[in-house]
A tleap script that builds the chain and sets N, CA, C and O, in Angstrom:
source leaprc.protein.ff14SB
mol = sequence {
  NMET VAL TYR ILE PHE CYS TRP PHE THR TYR
  SER ASN LYS GLY ALA ASP ILE TYR MET ASP
  LYS ILE PRO THR SER GLN SER LEU LYS LYS
  ILE PHE LYS GLU GLU ASN LYS GLN LEU LYS
  PHE ALA LEU PHE GLY GLY GLU ASP TYR GLU
  LEU VAL PHE THR VAL SER GLU GLN LYS THR
  GLU LEU ILE LYS LYS LEU ILE PRO GLN VAL
  SER TYR ILE GLY LYS ILE ASN SER SER LYS
  GLU VAL ARG TYR PHE HIE ASN GLY LYS GLU
  GLN LYS ILE GLN ARG TRP GLY PHE LYS HIE
  CPHE
}
set mol.1.N position { 2.056 -8.168 -1.634 }
set mol.1.CA position { 2.811 -6.840 -2.392 }
set mol.1.C position { 1.431 -5.950 -2.232 }
set mol.1.O position { 0.351 -6.462 -1.939 }
set mol.2.N position { 1.621 -4.578 -2.460 }
set mol.2.CA position { 0.523 -3.795 -2.437 }
set mol.2.C position { 0.615 -3.156 -4.029 }
set mol.2.O position { 1.656 -2.712 -4.515 }
set mol.3.N position { -0.548 -3.204 -4.642 }
set mol.3.CA position { -0.853 -2.644 -5.872 }
set mol.3.C position { -1.756 -1.462 -5.631 }
set mol.3.O position { -2.693 -1.420 -4.834 }
set mol.4.N position { -1.299 -0.419 -6.513 }
set mol.4.CA position { -2.186 0.833 -6.492 }
set mol.4.C position { -2.597 0.620 -8.167 }
set mol.4.O position { -1.845 0.792 -9.125 }
set mol.5.N position { -3.973 0.208 -8.185 }
set mol.5.CA position { -4.256 0.173 -9.688 }
set mol.5.C position { -4.494 1.616 -10.298 }
set mol.5.O position { -4.683 2.590 -9.569 }
set mol.6.N position { -4.475 1.681 -11.466 }
set mol.6.CA position { -4.697 2.925 -12.248 }
set mol.6.C position { -5.908 3.083 -12.482 }
set mol.6.O position { -6.111 3.750 -13.496 }
set mol.7.N position { -7.036 2.644 -11.812 }
set mol.7.CA position { -8.482 3.340 -11.907 }
set mol.7.C position { -8.626 4.376 -11.140 }
set mol.7.O position { -9.776 4.779 -10.968 }
set mol.8.N position { -7.559 5.045 -10.513 }
set mol.8.CA position { -7.665 6.277 -9.904 }
set mol.8.C position { -7.812 7.108 -11.107 }
set mol.8.O position { -8.573 8.076 -11.102 }
set mol.9.N position { -7.156 6.795 -12.085 }
set mol.9.CA position { -7.149 8.044 -13.131 }
set mol.9.C position { -8.388 8.190 -13.677 }
set mol.9.O position { -8.732 9.311 -14.052 }
set mol.10.N position { -9.200 7.158 -13.800 }
set mol.10.CA position { -10.357 6.925 -14.485 }
set mol.10.C position { -11.591 7.380 -13.526 }
set mol.10.O position { -12.615 7.863 -14.010 }
set mol.11.N position { -11.426 7.202 -12.230 }
set mol.11.CA position { -12.318 7.363 -11.274 }
set mol.11.C position { -12.501 9.171 -10.496 }
set mol.11.O position { -13.401 9.670 -9.820 }
set mol.12.N position { -11.382 9.632 -10.931 }
set mol.12.CA position { -11.207 10.975 -10.605 }
set mol.12.C position { -10.860 11.009 -9.065 }
set mol.12.O position { -10.914 12.102 -8.500 }
set mol.13.N position { -10.513 9.904 -8.361 }
set mol.13.CA position { -9.941 9.609 -7.124 }
set mol.13.C position { -8.371 9.550 -6.946 }
set mol.13.O position { -7.666 9.398 -7.944 }
set mol.14.N position { -7.871 9.656 -5.816 }
set mol.14.CA position { -6.486 9.408 -5.544 }
set mol.14.C position { -6.530 8.464 -4.006 }
set mol.14.O position { -7.501 7.874 -3.533 }
set mol.15.N position { -5.074 8.572 -3.429 }
set mol.15.CA position { -5.182 7.826 -2.363 }
set mol.15.C position { -3.796 8.304 -1.542 }
set mol.15.O position { -2.755 8.582 -2.137 }
set mol.16.N position { -3.933 8.352 -0.207 }
set mol.16.CA position { -2.671 8.207 0.573 }
set mol.16.C position { -2.330 7.115 0.937 }
set mol.16.O position { -3.198 6.526 1.582 }
set mol.17.N position { -1.352 6.557 0.780 }
set mol.17.CA position { -0.797 5.279 1.367 }
set mol.17.C position { 0.080 5.646 2.392 }
set mol.17.O position { 0.667 6.728 2.362 }
set mol.18.N position { 0.229 4.776 3.363 }
set mol.18.CA position { 0.839 5.044 4.563 }
set mol.18.C position { 1.791 3.966 4.839 }
set mol.18.O position { 1.564 2.902 5.416 }
set mol.19.N position { 2.945 4.417 4.318 }
set mol.19.CA position { 4.146 3.379 4.184 }
set mol.19.C position { 4.656 2.440 5.413 }
set mol.19.O position { 5.292 1.394 5.283 }
set mol.20.N position { 4.263 3.008 6.565 }
set mol.20.CA position { 4.676 2.571 7.855 }
set mol.20.C position { 3.499 1.416 8.114 }
set mol.20.O position { 3.711 0.381 8.744 }
set mol.21.N position { 2.402 1.729 7.598 }
set mol.21.CA position { 1.385 0.566 7.929 }
set mol.21.C position { 1.378 -0.813 6.824 }
set mol.21.O position { 0.568 -1.717 7.026 }
set mol.22.N position { 2.137 -0.867 5.906 }
set mol.22.CA position { 1.898 -1.896 4.851 }
set mol.22.C position { 2.898 -2.964 5.488 }
set mol.22.O position { 4.089 -2.745 5.707 }
set mol.23.N position { 2.228 -4.146 5.747 }
set mol.23.CA position { 2.933 -5.641 6.165 }
set mol.23.C position { 4.008 -5.798 5.372 }
set mol.23.O position { 3.975 -5.411 4.204 }
set mol.24.N position { 5.153 -6.417 5.942 }
set mol.24.CA position { 6.140 -6.981 5.076 }
set mol.24.C position { 6.535 -8.145 5.689 }
set mol.24.O position { 6.504 -8.093 6.918 }
set mol.25.N position { 6.867 -9.092 5.241 }
set mol.25.CA position { 7.146 -10.740 5.496 }
set mol.25.C position { 8.401 -10.596 6.231 }
set mol.25.O position { 9.188 -9.667 6.048 }
set mol.26.N position { 8.558 -11.519 7.046 }
set mol.26.CA position { 9.978 -11.994 7.933 }
set mol.26.C position { 10.987 -12.393 6.943 }
set mol.26.O position { 12.133 -12.026 7.205 }
set mol.27.N position { 10.810 -13.071 5.852 }
set mol.27.CA position { 11.639 -13.370 4.816 }
set mol.27.C position { 12.335 -11.807 4.290 }
set mol.27.O position { 13.502 -11.415 4.269 }
set mol.28.N position { 11.204 -11.235 3.943 }
set mol.28.CA position { 11.954 -9.778 3.448 }
set mol.28.C position { 12.687 -9.145 4.126 }
set mol.28.O position { 13.721 -8.643 3.685 }
set mol.29.N position { 12.235 -9.029 5.518 }
set mol.29.CA position { 12.995 -8.533 6.580 }
set mol.29.C position { 14.501 -8.998 6.750 }
set mol.29.O position { 15.479 -8.283 6.970 }
set mol.30.N position { 14.441 -10.432 6.587 }
set mol.30.CA position { 15.625 -11.028 6.771 }
set mol.30.C position { 16.608 -10.704 5.659 }
set mol.30.O position { 17.799 -10.723 5.970 }
set mol.31.N position { 16.249 -10.384 4.295 }
set mol.31.CA position { 17.025 -10.460 3.302 }
set mol.31.C position { 17.456 -8.866 3.134 }
set mol.31.O position { 18.476 -8.494 2.555 }
set mol.32.N position { 16.490 -8.017 3.746 }
set mol.32.CA position { 16.540 -6.468 3.681 }
set mol.32.C position { 16.818 -5.928 4.741 }
set mol.32.O position { 15.740 -5.766 5.313 }
set mol.33.N position { 17.711 -5.504 5.426 }
set mol.33.CA position { 17.715 -4.869 6.884 }
set mol.33.C position { 16.992 -3.523 6.943 }
set mol.33.O position { 16.266 -3.083 7.834 }
set mol.34.N position { 17.395 -2.922 5.678 }
set mol.34.CA position { 16.931 -1.578 6.027 }
set mol.34.C position { 15.573 -1.367 5.456 }
set mol.34.O position { 15.247 -1.837 4.366 }
set mol.35.N position { 14.765 -0.636 6.225 }
set mol.35.CA position { 13.221 -0.371 5.966 }
set mol.35.C position { 12.851 0.128 4.573 }
set mol.35.O position { 11.948 -0.455 3.973 }
set mol.36.N position { 13.542 1.267 3.955 }
set mol.36.CA position { 13.324 1.823 2.926 }
set mol.36.C position { 13.459 0.565 1.676 }
set mol.36.O position { 12.808 0.679 0.637 }
set mol.37.N position { 14.283 -0.504 1.893 }
set mol.37.CA position { 14.357 -1.210 0.913 }
set mol.37.C position { 13.276 -2.258 1.062 }
set mol.37.O position { 12.799 -2.682 0.010 }
set mol.38.N position { 12.853 -2.701 2.107 }
set mol.38.CA position { 11.678 -3.481 2.526 }
set mol.38.C position { 10.299 -3.139 1.855 }
set mol.38.O position { 9.494 -3.883 1.296 }
set mol.39.N position { 10.270 -1.569 2.117 }
set mol.39.CA position { 9.030 -1.057 1.547 }
set mol.39.C position { 9.184 -0.990 0.103 }
set mol.39.O position { 8.200 -1.257 -0.587 }
set mol.40.N position { 10.458 -0.619 -0.538 }
set mol.40.CA position { 10.423 -0.760 -2.193 }
set mol.40.C position { 9.896 -2.176 -2.697 }
set mol.40.O position { 9.056 -2.249 -3.594 }
set mol.41.N position { 10.400 -3.222 -2.114 }
set mol.41.CA position { 10.277 -4.357 -2.686 }
set mol.41.C position { 8.619 -4.955 -2.400 }
set mol.41.O position { 8.027 -5.772 -3.104 }
set mol.42.N position { 8.034 -4.188 -0.988 }
set mol.42.CA position { 6.699 -4.459 -0.695 }
set mol.42.C position { 5.599 -3.651 -1.799 }
set mol.42.O position { 4.482 -4.080 -2.088 }
set mol.43.N position { 6.130 -2.569 -2.248 }
set mol.43.CA position { 5.360 -1.768 -2.911 }
set mol.43.C position { 5.499 -2.287 -4.697 }
set mol.43.O position { 4.545 -2.356 -5.472 }
set mol.44.N position { 6.727 -2.556 -4.978 }
set mol.44.CA position { 6.906 -2.604 -6.265 }
set mol.44.C position { 7.718 -4.199 -6.614 }
set mol.44.O position { 8.054 -4.437 -7.774 }
set mol.45.N position { 7.898 -4.905 -5.842 }
set mol.45.CA position { 8.807 -5.973 -6.265 }
set mol.45.C position { 8.027 -7.199 -7.219 }
set mol.45.O position { 8.656 -8.051 -7.847 }
set mol.46.N position { 6.634 -7.100 -7.184 }
set mol.46.CA position { 6.067 -8.055 -8.150 }
set mol.46.C position { 5.693 -9.256 -8.006 }
set mol.46.O position { 5.232 -9.971 -8.896 }
set mol.47.N position { 5.916 -9.617 -6.584 }
set mol.47.CA position { 5.145 -10.859 -5.944 }
set mol.47.C position { 3.661 -10.602 -5.020 }
set mol.47.O position { 3.520 -9.764 -4.130 }
set mol.48.N position { 2.921 -11.301 -5.377 }
set mol.48.CA position { 1.616 -10.951 -4.894 }
set mol.48.C position { 1.390 -11.697 -3.701 }
set mol.48.O position { 1.216 -12.910 -3.825 }
set mol.49.N position { 1.363 -11.178 -2.556 }
set mol.49.CA position { 1.090 -12.145 -1.380 }
set mol.49.C position { 0.014 -11.305 -0.441 }
set mol.49.O position { -0.201 -11.762 0.681 }
set mol.50.N position { -0.541 -10.327 -0.773 }
set mol.50.CA position { -1.724 -9.512 -0.313 }
set mol.50.C position { -2.808 -9.310 -1.100 }
set mol.50.O position { -2.649 -9.158 -2.312 }
set mol.51.N position { -3.901 -9.285 -0.599 }
set mol.51.CA position { -4.991 -8.618 -1.187 }
set mol.51.C position { -5.324 -7.272 -0.786 }
set mol.51.O position { -5.627 -6.943 0.361 }
set mol.52.N position { -5.239 -6.349 -1.999 }
set mol.52.CA position { -5.683 -4.866 -1.797 }
set mol.52.C position { -7.370 -4.846 -1.995 }
set mol.52.O position { -7.879 -5.426 -2.954 }
set mol.53.N position { -8.131 -4.166 -1.056 }
set mol.53.CA position { -9.234 -3.452 -1.416 }
set mol.53.C position { -9.594 -2.533 -0.671 }
set mol.53.O position { -8.892 -2.140 0.261 }
set mol.54.N position { -10.984 -1.942 -1.022 }
set mol.54.CA position { -10.915 -0.845 -0.443 }
set mol.54.C position { -12.484 -1.028 0.252 }
set mol.54.O position { -13.264 -1.917 -0.092 }
set mol.55.N position { -12.769 0.007 1.302 }
set mol.55.CA position { -14.022 -0.386 1.903 }
set mol.55.C position { -14.680 1.163 2.498 }
set mol.55.O position { -13.843 2.044 2.694 }
set mol.56.N position { -15.864 1.428 2.728 }
set mol.56.CA position { -16.185 2.711 3.003 }
set mol.56.C position { -15.978 2.670 4.574 }
set mol.56.O position { -15.967 1.646 5.257 }
set mol.57.N position { -15.829 3.873 4.986 }
set mol.57.CA position { -15.331 4.333 6.419 }
set mol.57.C position { -16.421 3.613 7.399 }
set mol.57.O position { -16.072 2.979 8.395 }
set mol.58.N position { -17.843 3.789 6.984 }
set mol.58.CA position { -18.824 3.388 7.248 }
set mol.58.C position { -18.740 1.682 7.944 }
set mol.58.O position { -19.145 1.220 9.011 }
set mol.59.N position { -18.108 1.151 6.922 }
set mol.59.CA position { -17.744 -0.539 7.222 }
set mol.59.C position { -16.458 -0.767 7.819 }
set mol.59.O position { -16.136 -1.956 7.841 }
set mol.60.N position { -15.682 -0.005 8.281 }
set mol.60.CA position { -14.467 -0.383 9.024 }
set mol.60.C position { -14.515 -1.348 10.030 }
set mol.60.O position { -13.900 -2.408 9.915 }
set mol.61.N position { -15.184 -1.077 10.994 }
set mol.61.CA position { -15.493 -1.838 12.260 }
set mol.61.C position { -16.095 -3.132 11.965 }
set mol.61.O position { -15.725 -4.092 12.640 }
set mol.62.N position { -17.151 -3.329 10.866 }
set mol.62.CA position { -17.657 -4.419 10.956 }
set mol.62.C position { -16.511 -5.277 9.921 }
set mol.62.O position { -16.456 -6.505 9.982 }
set mol.63.N position { -15.818 -4.665 9.190 }
set mol.63.CA position { -14.352 -5.602 8.368 }
set mol.63.C position { -13.529 -5.959 9.641 }
set mol.63.O position { -13.171 -7.114 9.871 }
set mol.64.N position { -13.203 -4.731 10.588 }
set mol.64.CA position { -12.488 -5.452 11.607 }
set mol.64.C position { -12.828 -6.668 12.433 }
set mol.64.O position { -11.907 -7.291 12.960 }
set mol.65.N position { -14.126 -7.068 12.593 }
set mol.65.CA position { -14.644 -7.817 13.245 }
set mol.65.C position { -14.551 -9.006 12.460 }
set mol.65.O position { -14.067 -10.045 12.911 }
set mol.66.N position { -14.995 -8.891 11.312 }
set mol.66.CA position { -14.973 -10.358 10.479 }
set mol.66.C position { -13.511 -10.801 10.361 }
set mol.66.O position { -13.098 -11.916 10.682 }
set mol.67.N position { -12.770 -9.787 9.859 }
set mol.67.CA position { -11.254 -10.181 9.354 }
set mol.67.C position { -10.331 -9.276 10.476 }
set mol.67.O position { -10.026 -8.121 10.178 }
set mol.68.N position { -9.950 -9.797 11.639 }
set mol.68.CA position { -9.234 -8.994 12.541 }
set mol.68.C position { -7.560 -8.660 12.286 }
set mol.68.O position { -6.935 -7.809 12.920 }
set mol.69.N position { -6.961 -9.583 11.151 }
set mol.69.CA position { -5.868 -9.269 10.769 }
set mol.69.C position { -5.601 -8.500 9.389 }
set mol.69.O position { -4.600 -8.552 8.674 }
set mol.70.N position { -6.799 -7.761 9.217 }
set mol.70.CA position { -6.786 -6.696 8.098 }
set mol.70.C position { -5.755 -5.755 8.565 }
set mol.70.O position { -5.530 -5.503 9.749 }
set mol.71.N position { -5.017 -5.149 7.340 }
set mol.71.CA position { -4.250 -4.106 7.668 }
set mol.71.C position { -4.605 -2.727 6.788 }
set mol.71.O position { -4.612 -2.701 5.557 }
set mol.72.N position { -4.858 -1.748 7.533 }
set mol.72.CA position { -5.687 -0.590 7.000 }
set mol.72.C position { -4.151 0.346 6.490 }
set mol.72.O position { -3.406 0.831 7.341 }
set mol.73.N position { -3.933 0.446 5.255 }
set mol.73.CA position { -2.815 1.131 4.892 }
set mol.73.C position { -2.894 2.431 4.289 }
set mol.73.O position { -1.898 3.133 4.113 }
set mol.74.N position { -4.167 2.794 3.940 }
set mol.74.CA position { -4.330 4.262 3.397 }
set mol.74.C position { -5.618 4.752 3.311 }
set mol.74.O position { -6.487 4.154 3.945 }
set mol.75.N position { -5.903 5.680 2.682 }
set mol.75.CA position { -7.362 6.332 2.318 }
set mol.75.C position { -7.559 6.675 0.781 }
set mol.75.O position { -6.646 7.011 0.027 }
set mol.76.N position { -8.657 6.563 0.496 }
set mol.76.CA position { -9.045 7.206 -0.993 }
set mol.76.C position { -9.205 8.406 -0.738 }
set mol.76.O position { -9.736 8.652 0.345 }
set mol.77.N position { -8.860 9.424 -1.515 }
set mol.77.CA position { -9.364 10.980 -1.568 }
set mol.77.C position { -9.679 11.509 -2.935 }
set mol.77.O position { -9.736 10.757 -3.908 }
set mol.78.N position { -9.854 12.612 -3.001 }
set mol.78.CA position { -10.078 13.320 -4.280 }
set mol.78.C position { -8.946 14.069 -4.896 }
set mol.78.O position { -9.279 15.007 -5.620 }
set mol.79.N position { -7.645 13.834 -4.747 }
set mol.79.CA position { -6.462 14.502 -5.119 }
set mol.79.C position { -6.230 13.921 -6.521 }
set mol.79.O position { -5.461 14.623 -7.177 }
set mol.80.N position { -6.732 12.713 -7.232 }
set mol.80.CA position { -6.424 12.369 -8.176 }
set mol.80.C position { -4.826 11.923 -8.430 }
set mol.80.O position { -4.293 11.823 -9.536 }
set mol.81.N position { -4.315 11.726 -7.373 }
set mol.81.CA position { -2.788 11.345 -7.420 }
set mol.81.C position { -2.680 10.244 -6.131 }
set mol.81.O position { -3.479 10.243 -5.195 }
set mol.82.N position { -1.683 9.427 -6.247 }
set mol.82.CA position { -1.316 8.715 -5.223 }
set mol.82.C position { -0.113 9.316 -4.560 }
set mol.82.O position { 0.941 9.571 -5.144 }
set mol.83.N position { -0.354 9.514 -3.329 }
set mol.83.CA position { 0.822 10.086 -2.096 }
set mol.83.C position { 1.082 9.337 -1.467 }
set mol.83.O position { 0.233 8.612 -0.948 }
set mol.84.N position { 2.218 9.225 -1.284 }
set mol.84.CA position { 2.961 8.338 -0.159 }
set mol.84.C position { 3.351 9.024 1.040 }
set mol.84.O position { 3.997 10.069 0.956 }
set mol.85.N position { 2.972 8.461 2.319 }
set mol.85.CA position { 3.665 9.243 3.497 }
set mol.85.C position { 4.259 7.920 4.395 }
set mol.85.O position { 3.705 6.826 4.500 }
set mol.86.N position { 5.435 8.304 4.958 }
set mol.86.CA position { 5.875 7.571 6.264 }
set mol.86.C position { 6.044 8.594 7.352 }
set mol.86.O position { 6.464 9.749 7.288 }
set mol.87.N position { 5.527 7.740 8.565 }
set mol.87.CA position { 5.717 8.552 9.819 }
set mol.87.C position { 5.000 9.919 9.925 }
set mol.87.O position { 5.364 10.813 10.689 }
set mol.88.N position { 3.972 9.991 9.103 }
set mol.88.CA position { 3.416 11.372 9.153 }
set mol.88.C position { 3.755 12.282 7.909 }
set mol.88.O position { 2.985 13.183 7.575 }
set mol.89.N position { 5.084 11.990 7.144 }
set mol.89.CA position { 5.458 13.032 6.350 }
set mol.89.C position { 5.572 12.413 4.813 }
set mol.89.O position { 6.116 11.350 4.513 }
set mol.90.N position { 4.960 13.291 3.971 }
set mol.90.CA position { 4.809 12.812 2.588 }
set mol.90.C position { 6.310 12.529 2.107 }
set mol.90.O position { 7.330 13.159 2.386 }
set mol.91.N position { 6.128 11.296 1.230 }
set mol.91.CA position { 7.471 10.907 0.452 }
set mol.91.C position { 7.374 11.071 -0.728 }
set mol.91.O position { 6.323 10.868 -1.338 }
set mol.92.N position { 8.311 11.418 -1.194 }
set mol.92.CA position { 8.728 11.480 -2.776 }
set mol.92.C position { 9.385 10.015 -3.142 }
set mol.92.O position { 10.527 9.788 -2.742 }
set mol.93.N position { 8.739 9.112 -3.829 }
set mol.93.CA position { 9.427 8.047 -4.176 }
set mol.93.C position { 9.403 7.583 -5.722 }
set mol.93.O position { 8.481 7.833 -6.497 }
set mol.94.N position { 10.411 6.965 -5.992 }
set mol.94.CA position { 10.340 6.778 -7.476 }
set mol.94.C position { 9.761 5.092 -7.491 }
set mol.94.O position { 10.182 4.088 -6.918 }
set mol.95.N position { 8.578 5.327 -8.448 }
set mol.95.CA position { 8.020 4.007 -8.768 }
set mol.95.C position { 8.767 3.444 -9.879 }
set mol.95.O position { 9.213 3.996 -10.885 }
set mol.96.N position { 8.827 1.901 -9.390 }
set mol.96.CA position { 9.499 1.110 -10.446 }
set mol.96.C position { 8.674 0.179 -10.830 }
set mol.96.O position { 7.703 0.242 -10.077 }
set mol.97.N position { 8.521 -0.742 -11.682 }
set mol.97.CA position { 7.763 -1.890 -11.899 }
set mol.97.C position { 8.386 -3.059 -12.352 }
set mol.97.O position { 9.568 -3.078 -12.692 }
set mol.98.N position { 7.482 -4.254 -12.377 }
set mol.98.CA position { 8.028 -5.368 -12.601 }
set mol.98.C position { 8.070 -5.680 -13.725 }
set mol.98.O position { 7.028 -5.470 -14.346 }
set mol.99.N position { 9.222 -6.297 -14.494 }
set mol.99.CA position { 9.327 -6.765 -15.809 }
set mol.99.C position { 9.129 -7.964 -16.155 }
set mol.99.O position { 10.064 -8.723 -15.900 }
set mol.100.N position { 8.123 -8.460 -16.712 }
set mol.100.CA position { 7.873 -9.707 -17.068 }
set mol.100.C position { 8.781 -10.206 -18.049 }
set mol.100.O position { 9.625 -9.405 -18.451 }
set mol.101.N position { 8.785 -11.520 -18.583 }
set mol.101.CA position { 9.936 -12.182 -19.212 }
set mol.101.C position { 10.109 -11.644 -20.520 }
set mol.101.O position { 11.020 -12.052 -21.240 }
savepdb mol mol.pdb
quit
């Protein structure tokens, strides 16, 4: 799952998330045939199976060599908000969170 942490608010940064770059499991694809439902659960479903981290642009080639299977899903920016894009078009999506017991 992909988590965008609230540190953006405190760091005066934002992010552009490229939804078509988010990896989804084969199990999720079997359960939900529609891509929008797969992405909704990948973004907000509550199961942790992916590690999210940031790296400077200068280090991306090094990371690709060290971890070839890494997925680049977005960029940090100075917009102070998280924006979602799918196939190059900005998407307005409704965020929903995981409710614990």
